[in-house]
N, CA and C of each residue as an Amber inpcrd file, in Angstrom:
protein
   342
  -3.9280000   3.2630000  -0.8950000  -4.4020000   1.9260000  -1.0740000
  -4.1160000   1.1210000   0.1950000  -5.1600000   0.4040000   0.6820000
  -5.0230000  -0.3750000   1.9080000  -4.3570000  -1.7080000   1.6190000
  -3.5500000  -2.1890000   2.5470000  -2.9480000  -3.5130000   2.3540000
  -4.0430000  -4.5740000   2.4260000  -3.8750000  -5.6720000   1.7270000
  -4.8920000  -6.7220000   1.7720000  -5.0080000  -7.2980000   3.1850000
  -6.2110000  -7.6610000   3.5620000  -6.4560000  -8.2310000   4.8950000
  -6.1550000  -9.7150000   4.8930000  -5.6520000 -10.1540000   5.9860000
  -5.3860000 -11.5750000   6.1700000  -6.6970000 -12.2690000   6.5460000
  -6.8870000 -13.5130000   6.0980000  -8.0980000 -14.2310000   6.4890000
  -8.2240000 -14.2830000   8.0050000  -9.4390000 -14.0390000   8.4810000
  -9.7040000 -14.0800000   9.9160000  -9.2850000 -12.8320000  10.6540000
  -8.8320000 -11.8030000   9.9400000  -8.3880000 -10.5920000  10.6290000
  -9.3990000  -9.4550000  10.5030000 -10.6200000  -9.7860000  10.0860000
 -11.6420000  -8.7380000   9.9880000 -11.9150000  -8.1710000  11.3750000
 -12.1920000  -6.8740000  11.4280000 -12.4930000  -6.2830000  12.7380000
 -13.7870000  -6.8860000  13.2910000 -13.9090000  -6.9850000  14.5950000
 -15.1360000  -7.5490000  15.1650000 -16.3340000  -6.6590000  14.8390000
 -17.4510000  -7.2970000  14.6090000 -18.6770000  -6.5470000  14.3200000
 -19.2730000  -6.0250000  15.6130000 -19.8020000  -4.8260000  15.5200000
 -20.5160000  -4.2700000  16.6620000 -21.9290000  -4.8300000  16.6500000
 -22.4790000  -5.1060000  17.8050000 -23.8560000  -5.5980000  17.8130000
 -24.7990000  -4.5090000  17.3220000 -25.7890000  -4.9120000  16.5550000
 -26.7450000  -3.9230000  16.0650000 -27.6420000  -3.5140000  17.2240000
 -28.1240000  -2.2790000  17.2170000 -28.9560000  -1.8220000  18.3280000
 -30.2910000  -2.5550000  18.3960000 -30.7930000  -3.0760000  17.2660000
 -32.0610000  -3.7960000  17.2350000 -31.8900000  -5.0960000  16.5010000
 -32.4970000  -6.1040000  16.9930000 -32.4980000  -7.3700000  16.2650000
 -33.5300000  -7.2720000  15.1720000 -33.1800000  -7.7720000  14.0380000
 -34.1170000  -7.7580000  12.9220000 -34.7720000  -9.1120000  12.7800000
 -36.0170000  -9.0700000  12.3990000 -36.7490000 -10.2980000  12.1320000
 -36.5370000 -10.6690000  10.6780000 -36.8490000 -11.8980000  10.3150000
 -36.7190000 -12.2960000   8.9160000 -37.4780000 -11.3460000   8.0030000
 -36.9770000 -11.1820000   6.8280000 -37.5790000 -10.3260000   5.8000000
 -37.6200000  -8.8630000   6.2060000 -36.8010000  -8.4590000   7.1610000
 -36.7160000  -7.0570000   7.5340000 -37.8880000  -6.5490000   8.3520000
 -38.7710000  -7.4370000   8.8020000 -39.9090000  -6.9990000   9.6160000
 -39.4280000  -6.6590000  11.0100000 -40.0760000  -5.6960000  11.6100000
 -39.7380000  -5.3460000  12.9820000 -40.3370000  -6.3710000  13.9310000
 -39.6510000  -6.6440000  15.0160000 -40.2220000  -7.5870000  15.9740000
 -41.4950000  -7.0110000  16.5840000 -42.4500000  -7.8870000  16.8490000
 -43.6990000  -7.4430000  17.4590000 -43.4820000  -7.4090000  18.9630000
 -43.6670000  -6.2450000  19.5260000 -43.5050000  -6.0870000  20.9640000
 -44.8170000  -6.4700000  21.6300000 -44.7330000  -7.1590000  22.7300000
 -45.9530000  -7.5140000  23.4400000 -45.9520000  -6.8490000  24.8080000
 -47.1490000  -6.7080000  25.3430000 -47.3210000  -6.1480000  26.6760000
 -48.0990000  -7.1600000  27.5090000 -47.7920000  -7.2250000  28.7780000
 -48.4990000  -8.1450000  29.6770000 -49.5740000  -7.3650000  30.4250000
 -50.7940000  -7.8980000  30.3660000 -51.9180000  -7.2960000  31.0720000
 -52.5850000  -8.3630000  31.9370000 -53.1960000  -7.9130000  33.0050000
 -53.9770000  -8.8060000  33.8610000 -55.4340000  -8.6540000  33.4590000
 -56.0930000  -9.7750000  33.2220000 -57.5000000  -9.7630000  32.8230000
 -58.2920000 -10.4710000  33.9060000 -59.3530000  -9.7990000  34.3690000
 -60.2230000 -10.3910000  35.3810000 -61.6310000 -10.4550000  34.8070000
 -62.1690000 -11.6710000  34.7580000 -63.5140000 -11.8890000  34.2410000
 -64.4300000 -12.2700000  35.3930000 -65.6570000 -11.7680000  35.3410000
 -66.5910000 -11.9740000  36.4370000 -67.8710000 -12.6400000  35.9550000
 -68.5130000 -13.3400000  36.8920000 -69.8150000 -13.9870000  36.6900000
 -69.7900000 -14.8940000  35.4640000 -70.7290000 -14.7080000  34.5360000
 -70.8570000 -15.6110000  33.3870000 -69.6800000 -15.5180000  32.4230000
 -68.8610000 -14.4910000  32.5350000 -67.7150000 -14.3530000  31.6260000
 -66.5320000 -15.2270000  32.0420000 -66.5450000 -15.7290000  33.2750000
 -65.4060000 -16.5300000  33.7490000 -65.1390000 -17.7440000  32.8720000
 -66.1600000 -18.2410000  32.2020000 -65.9590000 -19.4360000  31.3730000
 -65.0570000 -19.1790000  30.1670000 -64.7770000 -17.9220000  29.8640000
 -63.9120000 -17.5780000  28.7360000 -62.4370000 -17.4650000  29.1290000
 -62.1340000 -17.6760000  30.4000000 -60.7340000 -17.6170000  30.8240000
 -59.9380000 -18.7440000  30.1830000 -58.6780000 -18.4910000  29.8410000
 -57.8520000 -19.5540000  29.2600000 -57.5440000 -20.6340000  30.3000000
 -57.2330000 -21.8480000  29.8330000 -56.8670000 -22.9190000  30.7650000
 -55.6970000 -22.4880000  31.6480000 -55.7480000 -22.9120000  32.8890000
 -54.6800000 -22.5740000  33.8240000 -54.9280000 -21.2890000  34.5910000
 -55.9780000 -20.5580000  34.2480000 -56.3040000 -19.3300000  34.9770000
 -56.8630000 -19.7070000  36.3410000 -56.6440000 -18.8270000  37.3050000
 -57.1250000 -19.1070000  38.6570000 -57.8920000 -17.9270000  39.2020000
 -58.9560000 -18.2470000  39.9190000 -59.7410000 -17.2350000  40.6320000
 -60.2310000 -16.1230000  39.7170000 -60.5620000 -16.4570000  38.4840000
 -61.1030000 -15.4660000  37.5610000 -60.0760000 -14.5220000  36.9710000
 -58.7840000 -14.8350000  37.1300000 -57.7150000 -13.9290000  36.6860000
 -56.7810000 -14.6470000  35.7160000 -56.3850000 -13.9200000  34.6660000
 -55.4040000 -14.4400000  33.7100000 -54.3940000 -13.3490000  33.3970000
 -53.1330000 -13.7380000  33.2590000 -52.1040000 -12.8240000  32.7660000
 -51.9090000 -13.1410000  31.2950000 -52.0680000 -12.1290000  30.4470000
 -51.9520000 -12.3330000  29.0070000 -50.8700000 -11.4410000  28.4290000
 -50.1150000 -11.9870000  27.4860000 -49.1930000 -11.1920000  26.6800000
 -49.9050000 -10.9150000  25.3750000 -50.1460000  -9.6330000  25.1060000
 -50.8660000  -9.2350000  23.8970000 -49.9840000  -8.2950000  23.0860000
 -50.1940000  -8.2240000  21.7690000 -49.3820000  -7.3150000  20.9620000
 -49.5410000  -5.8660000  21.4200000 -48.4550000  -5.1310000  21.3870000
 -48.4830000  -3.7160000  21.7300000 -49.5280000  -3.0250000  20.8690000
 -50.3340000  -2.1800000  21.4700000 -51.3810000  -1.4720000  20.7400000
 -52.7300000  -2.1720000  20.7940000 -52.8060000  -3.3130000  21.4940000
 -54.0780000  -4.0330000  21.6080000 -55.0750000  -3.2220000  22.4220000
 -56.3390000  -3.3690000  22.0640000 -57.4120000  -2.6820000  22.7710000
 -58.1430000  -3.6710000  23.6760000 -59.0210000  -3.1270000  24.5100000
 -59.8300000  -3.9760000  25.3840000 -60.6710000  -4.9380000  24.5550000
 -61.2250000  -4.4740000  23.4410000 -62.0380000  -5.3710000  22.6040000
 -61.1710000  -6.4320000  21.9290000 -59.9100000  -6.1240000  21.6160000
 -59.0000000  -7.1370000  21.0570000 -58.7980000  -8.2750000  22.0580000
 -58.6410000  -7.9240000  23.3220000 -58.4430000  -8.9370000  24.3580000
 -59.7090000  -9.7780000  24.5140000 -60.8730000  -9.1310000  24.5300000
 -62.1370000  -9.8670000  24.6420000 -62.2900000 -10.8330000  23.4680000
 -61.9510000 -10.3790000  22.2770000 -62.0310000 -11.2330000  21.0810000
 -61.0680000 -12.4110000  21.2070000 -59.8700000 -12.1410000  21.6810000
 -58.8700000 -13.2040000  21.8460000 -59.3530000 -14.2680000  22.8290000
 -60.1120000 -13.8590000  23.8380000 -60.6350000 -14.8000000  24.8240000
 -61.8630000 -15.5500000  24.3150000 -62.3970000 -15.1320000  23.1690000
 -63.5590000 -15.8090000  22.5990000 -64.8910000 -15.2520000  23.0520000
 -64.8910000 -14.0920000  23.6710000 -66.1460000 -13.4680000  24.0950000
 -66.8290000 -12.9140000  22.8490000 -68.0840000 -13.2880000  22.5950000
 -68.7700000 -12.8340000  21.3810000 -68.7970000 -11.3080000  21.2730000
 -68.6070000 -10.8110000  20.0590000 -68.5290000  -9.3630000  19.8230000
 -69.8020000  -8.6420000  20.2560000 -70.9590000  -9.2400000  20.0580000
 -72.2160000  -8.5720000  20.3940000 -72.6150000  -8.6890000  21.8490000
 -71.8320000  -9.4120000  22.6420000 -72.1860000  -9.5980000  24.0470000
 -71.9030000  -8.3190000  24.8080000 -72.9400000  -7.7670000  25.4160000
 -72.7800000  -6.5330000  26.1870000 -71.9080000  -6.8060000  27.4080000
 -71.0480000  -5.8700000  27.7150000 -70.1800000  -6.0330000  28.8790000
 -69.7460000  -4.6600000  29.3960000 -69.3780000  -4.6390000  30.6450000
 -68.8560000  -3.4300000  31.2740000 -67.3440000  -3.6070000  31.3530000
 -66.6010000  -2.5990000  30.9030000 -65.1380000  -2.6530000  30.8810000
 -64.5590000  -1.6470000  31.8650000 -63.6120000  -2.1060000  32.6460000
 -62.8400000  -1.2120000  33.5020000 -61.3650000  -1.4570000  33.2170000
 -60.5990000  -0.3890000  33.1060000 -59.1480000  -0.5020000  32.9870000
 -58.5570000   0.2310000  34.1810000 -57.8310000  -0.5080000  34.9890000
 -57.2360000   0.0320000  36.2150000 -58.2880000   0.6680000  37.1220000
 -59.4700000   0.0210000  37.1730000 -60.5330000   0.4730000  38.0650000
 -61.3870000   1.6080000  37.5460000 -61.1600000   2.0410000  36.3130000
 -61.9510000   3.1410000  35.7390000 -62.6820000   2.6630000  34.5000000
 -63.9130000   3.1420000  34.3420000 -64.6960000   2.7440000  33.1810000
 -63.9490000   3.1090000  31.8980000 -63.9890000   2.1980000  30.9350000
 -63.2710000   2.4020000  29.6760000 -64.1190000   1.8870000  28.5270000
 -63.8510000   2.4220000  27.3620000 -64.5300000   1.9650000  26.1610000
 -63.7930000   0.7940000  25.5380000 -64.4410000   0.1120000  24.5950000
 -63.8150000  -1.0510000  23.9650000 -62.5730000  -0.7100000  23.1460000
 -62.4340000   0.5480000  22.7390000 -61.2830000   0.9500000  21.9320000
 -60.1090000   1.4430000  22.7710000 -60.1880000   1.2980000  24.0640000
 -59.1090000   1.7320000  24.9530000 -57.8670000   0.8820000  24.7040000
 -56.7540000   1.5330000  24.3690000 -55.4870000   0.8310000  24.1520000
 -54.8770000   0.4790000  25.5020000 -54.4130000  -0.7520000  25.6120000
 -53.8560000  -1.2310000  26.8750000 -52.3460000  -1.0190000  26.9260000
 -51.8590000  -0.7260000  28.1190000 -50.4300000  -0.4930000  28.3460000
 -49.8940000  -1.6050000  29.2480000 -48.5720000  -1.7780000  29.2860000
 -48.0010000  -2.8120000  30.1540000 -48.4670000  -2.6370000  31.6010000
 -48.8900000  -3.7440000  32.2080000 -49.3090000  -3.7200000  33.6020000
 -50.7480000  -3.3160000  33.8410000 -51.4900000  -2.9630000  32.7880000
 -52.8940000  -2.5980000  32.9650000 -53.6860000  -3.7860000  33.4930000
 -54.7400000  -3.4780000  34.2420000 -55.6710000  -4.4920000  34.7320000
 -57.0020000  -4.2410000  34.0360000 -57.4530000  -5.2260000  33.2650000
 -58.7090000  -5.1340000  32.5220000 -59.7420000  -5.9980000  33.2200000
 -60.8290000  -5.3690000  33.6830000 -61.9440000  -6.0820000  34.3030000
 -63.0920000  -6.1140000  33.3140000 -63.6770000  -7.2950000  33.1170000
 -64.8290000  -7.4500000  32.2320000 -65.9810000  -8.0350000  33.0320000
 -67.1070000  -7.3070000  33.0360000 -68.3070000  -7.7370000  33.7420000
 -69.4380000  -7.8880000  32.7370000 -70.3210000  -8.8540000  32.9610000
 -71.5440000  -8.8700000  32.1630000 -72.4230000  -7.7240000  32.6580000
 -73.4590000  -7.3390000  31.9040000 -74.3430000  -6.2750000  32.3910000
 -74.8860000  -6.6400000  33.7740000 -74.9710000  -5.6420000  34.6240000
 -75.3810000  -5.8970000  35.9950000 -76.8960000  -5.9030000  36.1760000
 -77.6300000  -5.2440000  35.2700000 -79.0870000  -5.2280000  35.3910000
 -79.7070000  -4.9520000  34.0380000 -80.6690000  -5.7770000  33.6650000
 -81.4630000  -5.5540000  32.4540000 -80.6710000  -5.5360000  31.1680000
 -81.3180000  -5.9170000  30.0830000 -80.7400000  -5.8290000  28.7530000
 -79.6050000  -6.7890000  28.4900000 -79.4690000  -7.8010000  29.3040000
 -78.3470000  -8.7270000  29.1410000 -78.5230000  -9.5940000  27.9060000
 -77.4500000  -9.7800000  27.1860000 -77.4450000 -10.7200000  26.0720000
 -77.3080000 -12.1150000  26.6400000 -77.8560000 -13.0820000  25.9380000
 -77.7240000 -14.4710000  26.3810000 -76.6650000 -15.1590000  25.5560000
 -75.8240000 -15.8970000  26.2320000 -74.8180000 -16.7000000  25.5410000
 -75.3990000 -18.0740000  25.2780000 -75.1000000 -18.6210000  24.1050000
 -75.6040000 -19.9630000  23.7710000 -74.8600000 -21.0300000  24.5200000
């Protein structure tokens, strides 16, 4: 049988390896990506962006189309996507430090924005 503990003599708690969010939810990790919009798409850049470039923190697992949606680019608007200088599809998952370039169609078949 252990002797009773004196008030204030509890052993110090070890820090938990992960911080928990309220209700036991895991914290949402975000990744920072550079987004470059060209030509008619530049108008979708967030305030404070310069020279057609924005740095965005997006939830881990976000795709190129998630970023376009977040910027307010219409879903049906045709666009050319490059991630780190290589052609990519809209479902391409972005990683920390990725550079996402969005271009309107370069010739023919362009959708018109209202």
